[in-house]
C-alpha positions as CSV (number, residue, x, y, z in Angstrom):
1,M,126.1,-149.7,-160.4
2,S,126.8,-146.2,-161.7
3,A,128.2,-143.3,-159.5
4,P,125.7,-140.7,-158.4
5,S,125.7,-137.6,-160.6
6,E,127.0,-134.3,-159.0
7,P,124.5,-131.4,-158.5
8,A,124.3,-129.1,-161.4
9,D,125.2,-126.0,-159.3
10,T,128.5,-127.4,-157.9
11,P,131.4,-125.1,-159.0
12,T,133.8,-126.6,-161.6
13,A,136.8,-125.7,-159.3
14,A,135.3,-127.5,-156.4
15,R,134.5,-130.6,-158.5
16,S,138.1,-130.7,-159.7
17,G,139.6,-130.3,-156.2
18,A,141.3,-127.0,-156.9
19,G,141.5,-124.1,-154.3
20,V,139.2,-121.2,-154.2
21,I,140.2,-117.7,-153.1
22,H,137.7,-115.9,-151.0
23,D,137.6,-112.2,-150.4
24,I,137.1,-111.9,-146.6
25,G,137.7,-108.2,-146.3
26,Y,141.4,-107.8,-145.4
27,R,142.9,-104.5,-146.5
28,G,146.5,-103.5,-146.9
29,Y,148.3,-101.1,-144.6
30,Q,147.8,-97.5,-145.7
31,G,149.7,-95.7,-142.9
32,P,153.1,-94.0,-142.9
33,R,156.2,-96.1,-143.6
34,L,158.8,-95.1,-141.0
35,G,161.7,-96.8,-142.7
36,R,165.1,-98.1,-141.8
37,A,166.2,-95.3,-139.5
38,Y,163.2,-95.7,-137.3
39,A,163.5,-99.5,-137.2
40,T,167.2,-99.2,-136.3
41,R,166.5,-96.7,-133.6
42,S,163.8,-99.0,-132.1
43,L,166.3,-101.9,-132.1
44,F,168.8,-99.7,-130.3
45,V,166.3,-98.7,-127.7
46,Q,165.1,-102.2,-127.2
47,G,168.7,-103.4,-126.8
48,L,169.6,-100.7,-124.3
49,R,166.5,-101.4,-122.2
50,G,167.2,-105.1,-122.4
51,A,170.7,-104.6,-121.1
52,F,169.2,-103.4,-117.8
53,G,166.3,-105.8,-117.8
54,L,163.7,-103.1,-118.5
55,G,160.6,-104.5,-120.1
56,R,161.5,-108.0,-118.9
57,S,160.9,-110.0,-115.7
58,G,162.0,-108.8,-112.3
59,R,164.7,-111.5,-112.1
60,S,166.3,-110.0,-115.3
61,K,166.8,-106.6,-113.5
62,V,168.6,-108.0,-110.5
63,L,172.1,-108.4,-111.8
64,P,172.4,-105.2,-113.9
65,M,171.0,-103.1,-111.0
66,L,173.3,-104.8,-108.5
67,I,176.3,-104.1,-110.7
68,L,175.2,-100.5,-111.2
69,A,175.0,-100.1,-107.4
70,A,178.4,-101.8,-107.0
71,M,179.9,-99.2,-109.3
72,V,178.1,-96.2,-107.7
73,V,178.1,-96.9,-104.0
74,P,181.9,-97.0,-103.5
75,A,182.0,-93.6,-105.2
76,A,179.5,-92.2,-102.8
77,V,181.5,-93.6,-99.9
78,L,184.7,-92.0,-101.2
79,V,182.9,-88.7,-101.4
80,A,181.7,-89.0,-97.8
81,V,185.3,-89.9,-96.7
82,T,186.6,-86.8,-98.5
83,V,184.0,-84.5,-96.8
84,L,184.4,-86.0,-93.3
85,M,188.1,-86.0,-93.4
86,K,188.3,-82.6,-95.0
87,R,190.7,-83.8,-97.7
88,T,192.1,-81.5,-100.2
89,D,191.9,-84.0,-103.0
90,Q,190.1,-87.2,-104.0
91,P,191.3,-90.5,-102.5
92,I,191.4,-92.0,-106.0
93,D,191.6,-90.4,-109.4
94,Y,188.8,-90.8,-111.9
95,P,190.5,-93.2,-114.4
96,Q,192.0,-95.1,-111.6
97,Y,188.5,-95.6,-110.1
98,L,187.4,-97.3,-113.3
99,A,190.5,-99.5,-113.3
100,T,190.0,-100.5,-109.6
101,F,186.3,-101.5,-110.0
102,G,186.7,-102.7,-113.6
103,L,185.7,-106.2,-112.6
104,F,182.1,-105.1,-112.1
105,S,181.9,-103.6,-115.6
106,E,183.4,-106.7,-117.1
107,I,180.8,-108.8,-115.3
108,F,178.0,-106.6,-116.6
109,L,179.4,-107.0,-120.2
110,A,179.7,-110.7,-119.8
111,A,176.1,-111.1,-118.5
112,Q,174.4,-108.6,-120.9
113,A,176.2,-109.0,-124.2
114,P,174.6,-112.5,-124.7
115,V,171.2,-110.9,-123.9
116,L,171.5,-108.7,-126.9
117,L,172.8,-111.3,-129.4
118,S,172.5,-114.8,-128.2
119,R,168.8,-114.8,-127.5
120,D,168.0,-113.8,-131.1
121,L,170.2,-116.6,-132.4
122,R,168.7,-119.1,-130.0
123,N,165.1,-118.2,-130.8
124,A,165.9,-117.9,-134.5
125,T,164.4,-114.4,-134.7
126,V,167.3,-112.9,-136.6
127,P,165.8,-113.7,-140.1
128,L,162.6,-111.9,-139.0
129,Y,164.5,-108.7,-138.4
130,F,166.0,-109.0,-141.9
131,S,162.6,-109.4,-143.5
132,R,161.9,-105.8,-142.5
133,P,163.7,-102.8,-144.0
134,I,166.8,-103.0,-141.8
135,T,169.9,-104.6,-143.2
136,R,172.5,-106.7,-141.4
137,G,174.7,-103.7,-141.0
138,D,171.8,-101.8,-139.3
139,Y,171.3,-104.7,-137.0
140,V,175.0,-104.9,-135.9
141,R,175.2,-101.2,-135.5
142,A,172.1,-101.0,-133.4
143,K,173.2,-103.8,-131.1
144,A,176.7,-102.5,-130.8
145,A,175.5,-99.0,-130.0
146,A,173.1,-100.3,-127.3
147,M,175.9,-102.3,-125.7
148,V,178.3,-99.3,-125.7
149,A,175.6,-97.0,-124.3
150,A,174.8,-99.5,-121.5
151,M,178.6,-99.7,-120.6
152,L,178.8,-95.9,-120.7
153,I,176.0,-95.7,-118.1
154,V,177.7,-98.2,-115.8
155,T,181.2,-96.4,-116.1
156,V,180.2,-92.7,-116.3
157,L,177.6,-92.6,-113.5
158,P,180.2,-93.3,-110.7
159,L,182.5,-90.6,-112.2
160,L,179.7,-88.1,-112.0
161,V,179.1,-89.0,-108.4
162,L,182.8,-88.4,-107.6
163,Y,182.8,-85.1,-109.5
164,V,179.7,-83.7,-107.9
165,G,181.0,-84.8,-104.5
166,A,184.3,-83.1,-105.1
167,L,182.6,-79.8,-106.0
168,L,180.4,-80.0,-103.0
169,A,183.4,-80.6,-100.8
170,G,185.0,-77.4,-102.2
171,L,187.9,-79.2,-104.0
172,D,189.7,-77.5,-106.9
173,F,187.3,-77.0,-109.8
174,G,189.9,-76.9,-112.6
175,H,191.8,-80.0,-111.4
176,N,188.7,-82.1,-111.0
177,T,187.1,-81.0,-114.3
178,T,190.3,-81.9,-116.1
179,H,190.6,-85.2,-114.5
180,L,186.9,-85.9,-115.0
181,G,187.7,-85.5,-118.7
182,Y,190.4,-88.1,-118.4
183,G,187.9,-90.4,-116.7
184,L,185.3,-89.9,-119.4
185,L,187.9,-90.7,-122.1
186,A,188.8,-93.9,-120.1
187,A,185.0,-94.8,-119.8
188,L,184.5,-94.3,-123.6
189,L,187.5,-96.5,-124.5
190,Y,186.5,-99.2,-121.9
191,S,182.9,-99.2,-123.3
192,V,183.9,-99.4,-127.0
193,V,186.8,-101.9,-126.7
194,L,185.2,-104.3,-124.2
195,S,181.8,-104.1,-126.0
196,A,183.5,-105.1,-129.3
197,V,185.1,-108.1,-127.7
198,G,182.1,-109.1,-125.8
199,L,179.6,-108.9,-128.7
200,L,182.0,-110.8,-131.0
201,I,182.1,-113.7,-128.5
202,A,178.4,-113.5,-127.8
203,A,177.6,-113.8,-131.5
204,S,179.5,-117.0,-131.8
205,T,177.1,-119.1,-129.8
206,P,173.3,-119.2,-129.3
207,R,173.7,-120.5,-125.7
208,R,173.7,-117.5,-123.3
209,G,175.5,-119.5,-120.6
210,F,178.4,-120.4,-123.0
211,G,178.6,-116.7,-124.0
212,V,178.8,-115.5,-120.4
213,A,181.5,-118.0,-119.5
214,A,183.5,-117.3,-122.7
215,I,183.5,-113.5,-122.3
216,M,184.3,-113.6,-118.6
217,G,186.9,-116.3,-119.1
218,F,188.7,-114.4,-121.9
219,L,188.8,-111.1,-119.9
220,V,189.9,-112.6,-116.6
221,V,192.4,-115.0,-118.2
222,S,193.9,-112.4,-120.5
223,G,194.4,-110.0,-117.6
224,G,195.9,-112.7,-115.4
225,V,198.3,-113.9,-118.0
226,A,199.4,-110.3,-118.8
227,G,200.0,-109.7,-115.1
228,V,202.0,-112.9,-114.7
229,V,204.1,-112.3,-117.8
230,E,204.8,-108.7,-116.6
231,A,205.8,-109.9,-113.1
232,V,208.2,-112.5,-114.5
233,Q,209.8,-110.1,-117.0
234,S,210.1,-107.0,-114.7
235,G,213.0,-108.2,-112.5
236,P,215.7,-105.7,-113.2
237,P,214.8,-102.0,-113.5
238,T,216.0,-102.0,-117.1
239,A,213.4,-104.7,-118.0
240,A,210.4,-102.7,-116.7
241,S,209.7,-101.1,-120.1
242,S,209.8,-104.3,-122.0
243,A,207.6,-106.0,-119.4
244,D,204.8,-103.5,-120.1
245,W,204.3,-104.9,-123.6
246,A,202.7,-108.0,-121.9
247,F,199.5,-105.9,-121.4
248,L,198.9,-105.9,-125.1
249,I,197.0,-109.2,-124.6
250,S,194.6,-107.8,-122.1
251,P,191.9,-105.4,-123.4
252,S,191.2,-103.8,-120.0
253,D,194.8,-103.2,-119.2
254,L,195.4,-102.0,-122.7
255,V,192.9,-99.1,-122.2
256,E,194.0,-98.3,-118.6
257,R,197.7,-97.9,-119.6
258,F,197.0,-96.0,-122.8
259,V,194.8,-93.5,-120.9
260,N,197.4,-93.1,-118.1
261,H,200.2,-92.4,-120.7
262,V,198.2,-90.0,-122.9
263,C,196.7,-88.1,-120.0
264,G,200.1,-87.9,-118.3
265,L,198.8,-89.5,-115.1
266,V,202.0,-91.5,-114.5
267,Q,204.1,-88.4,-114.4
268,S,201.7,-86.2,-112.5
269,S,200.7,-88.5,-109.7
270,S,202.5,-90.3,-106.9
271,S,200.0,-93.1,-107.1
272,S,200.7,-96.4,-108.8
273,F,199.6,-95.9,-112.4
274,G,200.4,-98.5,-115.0
275,D,202.1,-97.1,-118.1
276,T,202.9,-98.1,-121.7
277,P,206.4,-98.8,-122.8
278,G,207.1,-95.2,-123.8
279,T,205.7,-93.1,-126.6
280,L,206.0,-95.9,-129.1
281,G,204.1,-98.2,-126.8
282,A,201.3,-95.7,-126.5
283,V,201.0,-95.6,-130.3
284,V,201.0,-99.4,-130.5
285,F,198.4,-99.7,-127.7
286,G,196.2,-97.1,-129.5
287,L,196.5,-98.9,-132.8
288,E,195.7,-102.2,-131.2
289,M,192.4,-100.7,-129.8
290,V,191.5,-99.5,-133.3
291,V,192.3,-103.0,-134.7
292,I,190.2,-104.7,-132.0
293,V,187.1,-102.5,-132.6
294,A,187.3,-102.5,-136.4
295,G,188.1,-106.2,-136.6
296,A,185.3,-107.1,-134.3
297,Y,182.8,-105.1,-136.3
298,A,184.0,-106.7,-139.6
299,L,183.7,-110.2,-138.1
300,L,180.2,-109.4,-136.7
301,L,179.1,-108.3,-140.2
302,R,180.5,-111.5,-141.7
303,R,178.8,-113.6,-139.0
304,Y,175.4,-112.1,-139.8
305,R,175.8,-112.3,-143.5
306,K,175.6,-116.1,-143.1
307,I,172.2,-116.0,-141.3
């Protein structure tokens, strides 16, 4: 029995099983091309908003807002104490305030750095970013700038509360303005150095929980070890200077002691300010901060070149 013949009007491509391209009316994009700069800025804004949970669920906003409150409320309380007790100076200096409440900024970093990097790795969305005009360098710079800006908000806001409160209380304008500058320098260094460390650790794992634990563990353990080593070595008075070298292993103490020495807070205040091991120590502490930031940036670029 012979096979039935095909209709005469059947297309040759259909009879042979080949595909057919149909024009269904799609048109190419004819609007303006905003380019790499706009895409990088958008990524920065998205990262900064995400660090505070903006544009996300309500649960994502709880921790960043609590930490922001934990940094600002004590400053407001200190201002109230200054006014009510009619003090002639602040109970705590601006850089020292950041060192005293530094644990909250470290918690913020540990919780939010993985939000900026680990989620993209876990959801495998990083290659989608690189399919657009931005480069791997643009991606790293935008994320790093967003983390530094978020840390600056957390650290600078309480300093501004202290400063405005000091002026309203009639305290010396020149002294408070100068020491606010010291505090802003400390806030900038804390934000840059800690963000470099936190982002490098966060980029090493797609699991947010692991990233949070690793960042917080490193900052707490390094600070604890530095404190123990310093306590063990600083027995005789002559050993105090050498004992201060132990704080090279702790990023937070590294910034605190560098700022105290450079701004002359150790000599000008009767409070307990940590110091570097002399001028040479200040130079070494400063160079280490540069190495940490530059090294973390280079390693981040290397990490994303492999994706």
